[in-house]
TORDO-967061 format. One record per residue (C-alpha): residue number from 1; residue in one letter; x, y, z. Coordinates in steps of 0.2 Angstrom, whole numbers. Layout:
N
torlo->NUM; bator->A; c1->X; c2->Y; c3->Z
...
This chain:
78
torlo->1; bator->X; c1->-14; c2->-55; c3->-35
torlo->2; bator->X; c1->-22; c2->-42; c3->-24
torlo->3; bator->X; c1->-22; c2->-23; c3->-24
torlo->4; bator->X; c1->-13; c2->-15; c3->-9
torlo->5; bator->X; c1->-22; c2->0; c3->-2
torlo->6; bator->X; c1->-14; c2->11; c3->11
torlo->7; bator->X; c1->-25; c2->20; c3->23
torlo->8; bator->X; c1->-19; c2->34; c3->35
torlo->9; bator->X; c1->-25; c2->43; c3->50
torlo->10; bator->X; c1->-14; c2->59; c3->51
torlo->11; bator->X; c1->-9; c2->71; c3->38
torlo->12; bator->X; c1->9; c2->67; c3->41
torlo->13; bator->X; c1->5; c2->49; c3->37
torlo->14; bator->X; c1->-1; c2->54; c3->20
torlo->15; bator->X; c1->16; c2->62; c3->17
torlo->16; bator->X; c1->25; c2->46; c3->22
torlo->17; bator->X; c1->13; c2->36; c3->11
torlo->18; bator->X; c1->18; c2->46; c3->-5
torlo->19; bator->X; c1->36; c2->51; c3->0
torlo->20; bator->X; c1->43; c2->34; c3->8
torlo->21; bator->X; c1->31; c2->19; c3->4
torlo->22; bator->X; c1->26; c2->23; c3->-14
torlo->23; bator->X; c1->44; c2->25; c3->-20
torlo->24; bator->X; c1->48; c2->8; c3->-12
torlo->25; bator->X; c1->33; c2->0; c3->-20
torlo->26; bator->X; c1->35; c2->8; c3->-37
torlo->27; bator->X; c1->52; c2->-1; c3->-39
torlo->28; bator->X; c1->44; c2->-18; c3->-39
torlo->29; bator->X; c1->25; c2->-17; c3->-41
torlo->30; bator->X; c1->13; c2->-10; c3->-54
torlo->31; bator->X; c1->3; c2->5; c3->-49
torlo->32; bator->X; c1->-15; c2->6; c3->-53
torlo->33; bator->X; c1->-29; c2->19; c3->-50
torlo->34; bator->X; c1->-46; c2->13; c3->-44
torlo->35; bator->X; c1->-60; c2->26; c3->-40
torlo->36; bator->X; c1->-47; c2->40; c3->-38
torlo->37; bator->X; c1->-36; c2->29; c3->-26
torlo->38; bator->X; c1->-18; c2->24; c3->-31
torlo->39; bator->X; c1->-14; c2->6; c3->-26
torlo->40; bator->X; c1->-1; c2->-7; c3->-30
torlo->41; bator->X; c1->-3; c2->-24; c3->-38
torlo->42; bator->X; c1->5; c2->-37; c3->-25
torlo->43; bator->X; c1->7; c2->-55; c3->-29
torlo->44; bator->X; c1->2; c2->-67; c3->-15
torlo->45; bator->X; c1->20; c2->-73; c3->-12
torlo->46; bator->X; c1->25; c2->-55; c3->-7
torlo->47; bator->X; c1->10; c2->-50; c3->4
torlo->48; bator->X; c1->18; c2->-55; c3->21
torlo->49; bator->X; c1->35; c2->-46; c3->16
torlo->50; bator->X; c1->26; c2->-30; c3->11
torlo->51; bator->X; c1->15; c2->-30; c3->27
torlo->52; bator->X; c1->31; c2->-32; c3->38
torlo->53; bator->X; c1->40; c2->-18; c3->28
torlo->54; bator->X; c1->25; c2->-6; c3->31
torlo->55; bator->X; c1->24; c2->-11; c3->49
torlo->56; bator->X; c1->43; c2->-7; c3->51
torlo->57; bator->X; c1->40; c2->10; c3->43
torlo->58; bator->X; c1->25; c2->13; c3->55
torlo->59; bator->X; c1->37; c2->9; c3->70
torlo->60; bator->X; c1->51; c2->19; c3->63
torlo->61; bator->X; c1->41; c2->35; c3->60
torlo->62; bator->X; c1->28; c2->32; c3->74
torlo->63; bator->X; c1->15; c2->32; c3->60
torlo->64; bator->X; c1->-1; c2->22; c3->58
torlo->65; bator->X; c1->-2; c2->17; c3->39
torlo->66; bator->X; c1->-16; c2->4; c3->37
torlo->67; bator->X; c1->-13; c2->-10; c3->25
torlo->68; bator->X; c1->-28; c2->-17; c3->16
torlo->69; bator->X; c1->-26; c2->-31; c3->3
torlo->70; bator->X; c1->-41; c2->-31; c3->-9
torlo->71; bator->X; c1->-44; c2->-46; c3->-21
torlo->72; bator->X; c1->-46; c2->-40; c3->-39
torlo->73; bator->X; c1->-63; c2->-49; c3->-39
torlo->74; bator->X; c1->-69; c2->-36; c3->-27
torlo->75; bator->X; c1->-64; c2->-21; c3->-37
torlo->76; bator->X; c1->-77; c2->-18; c3->-50
torlo->77; bator->X; c1->-69; c2->-15; c3->-67
torlo->78; bator->X; c1->-53; c2->-26; c3->-64
């Protein structure tokens, strides 16, 4: 399992993160907070599917959401 962190470059990307991507992820994955950032817990067998879905959203909305998958061992306190 890894924590999915979504970075963004433009203010509109932040809206997209919370209004489009998070509701999609909330349906299937646990949300956790780490150092003030909200992330989702993603099993390894879903990583590629999620990355492709976010790439599709980036293309559809001309956005630049950046996916970072962080192993739980690298998150202090988890």
